[in-house]
N, C-alpha and C positions, 0 to 999 in steps of 0.2 A: 677574825671569821671571817674576813670576806675580800677579800684582794677585790682592789678597785677596776681590773679586769673582768674580771664572775660581771656577767652582764645583770645574772639575776638578785645582783648584792650593790650596798646603798656605798659604794668607798666606804666607809666606818665602819668600826667594829668595834658590834650589838646585837645582842642577841635576837635583835628581833629581823636580822636579817635570815632571807633567800637559802639558807644553806644547812650543811649537815652540822657541819662542825657547831654553829648560833643556837641550829635544835636543841642540841644534845643537852650546851652548858644549862640555856633555859627552860630543860623541862632537868637538872640536876636541882636546882636553886628552887625552882616548882616543890620536889621532892623533899631540898629537905627545908618549907620554908623560909627563902635567904631574900629577900624583895629586893628587885633590883634598885630602884629607890637607894638600898642601901649598898650598893659594889663599882666601882671604877675600874672598868675592864680598859686595860693599860699591855701592848705590844712592844715588846724586849724592844724592839727599830719599829718607833713608832708614826713611822712615813714608808714610803714602798721608796723601792727604785732599782734596777735593773740587778742588782751587785748582794742586794741587800735580802732579797726573798727565792731569789736564783739559789746558787753554787755557793755554798759557805765560804766557801774556801777565797771567793770573791769576795769575802769584806777586809778591809786594811784595819788597820787595831784606832785610826779614826774615826772611822762608821763605828766601833764600838763605845770611844772617850763621849764622844755625840752622844749616843743612845745613855748612854750611864750618865753626863748630864743630863738633858733631858728628865730622864723618873731621878735624879737628886732633886733635882727641882722643883717635881713635882711635889713627893716626897716630900721639899719643905714647907705645900700648899695643902697639906693634908693634916695638924696637927692631931688630929681625937683620931685619926688611922686609926683603928688597934688590929683588923688578920688583911695575911700576903695571904694568893695562893699563885704557887710559882703548879706552870701547867706547863710537863713538858722541861727540857733538857735545854733549850737553851734560854728559858724564864728564867732557871735554878743557873746560866753564870752567867744572864745582864744584872741578878744583885748578887751574885758572890762580888764581880768587877766592881758593887759600892764599896763592898769595905777598900777597895784600893785606891780609890775617887778620892782628889785634892779636894779638893774645896777652890774655889771663882767665885771670884766678882761675877752676877751679872745685873751689867747694864742698869749700876744706880741704887740696886734690891741689894739688899740683907747679902749676906757673904752667906753659900749655901752649904747644911752643915756637910764636916763627912760623911762616907759612907755611915758606918758601923754603928749614928749615934742616930740614922734612920733606924738601921736592926737589928737592933738590940729593942726601940721600942712596941716591932708589936710583935702579934702569931704570927710563928711562919711555919705554912702548913705542905706543905711537896706536895704535888699531887701529877697525875698522869693525861696529856698535851687532851683536849676534849674531838680530835677526831678523830668521825669514824677510823680511819685509817687501824686509831689502837687498838678498836680493838675489833681486824677486819679478820672473819676465819678464816680467806683464803692465802693471809698471810698469812696469822698467825694461829695456835698448840689450842686445841679448846683447854689447857694448862694455863696459858699467857693469859687469855682474852674471858676466859673465869676471876686470871691477878689478877689483870688488872681494873677488867667492871673492878671485882669487889672494895680492892685501893683505891680509886674514884667514887663511891661510894661514902668507905672513909675519912678519906677527905675535905669531902664536904658537909657528915658528920659531926667532923675536929672541929672546922670552920664555922654553923651552924649553931653548936654547944658556947666556941666562945662567944661567937657574937651573943645569944642570951644569959652569959654570965652578969650579974650584977643587979641587973633592967631590976625598976621599981616594979613589982605592978597594983603601984595608984601611981602611979605621971603613965599615959598612953603614948606619949611616944617615944618611950624602950619600950613598948612591947611589939607584936612582925602586926600585924592589918588588922590576924583574925587569929587571934590570941580576942576572951572575956579579958573585964579589965579588971579580974574577982573570981 
């Protein structure tokens, strides 16, 4: 949500960054009562490099494999992960690569599980990227803006509903902060 070269940004992926994408993300989370303590944002390519965020044709298969390994390692550390929202085409392609991923030994750590193990354990929500460019009336028709906006709302509603299912109303740790315990 912020390019490290952006002087207004933190250089990290965060909903508190001073950019429009972060503001849109934070707004959708608030509207659907998804607490930022319950999310982990992750870029398909979790590092910035001149050939990763510039021309996508410059990304190599090695870049894709490194990003997929990083995502697989992250997922292996999140045993209670419930929902994954894929915001945009690059995120969807990154998730799809997990199914092809071959496990590797990671510095003495347990073997990383194959992608299909990760991908079958979570509720997957396909969504549009949160960049304001997705709904820019200068480049999109009114019908596209309406459709993309509606589908973004539907994706956040889906994620929120899934996160709230099977919650024990007597367990205060299973409720959102503004939900009464009874």
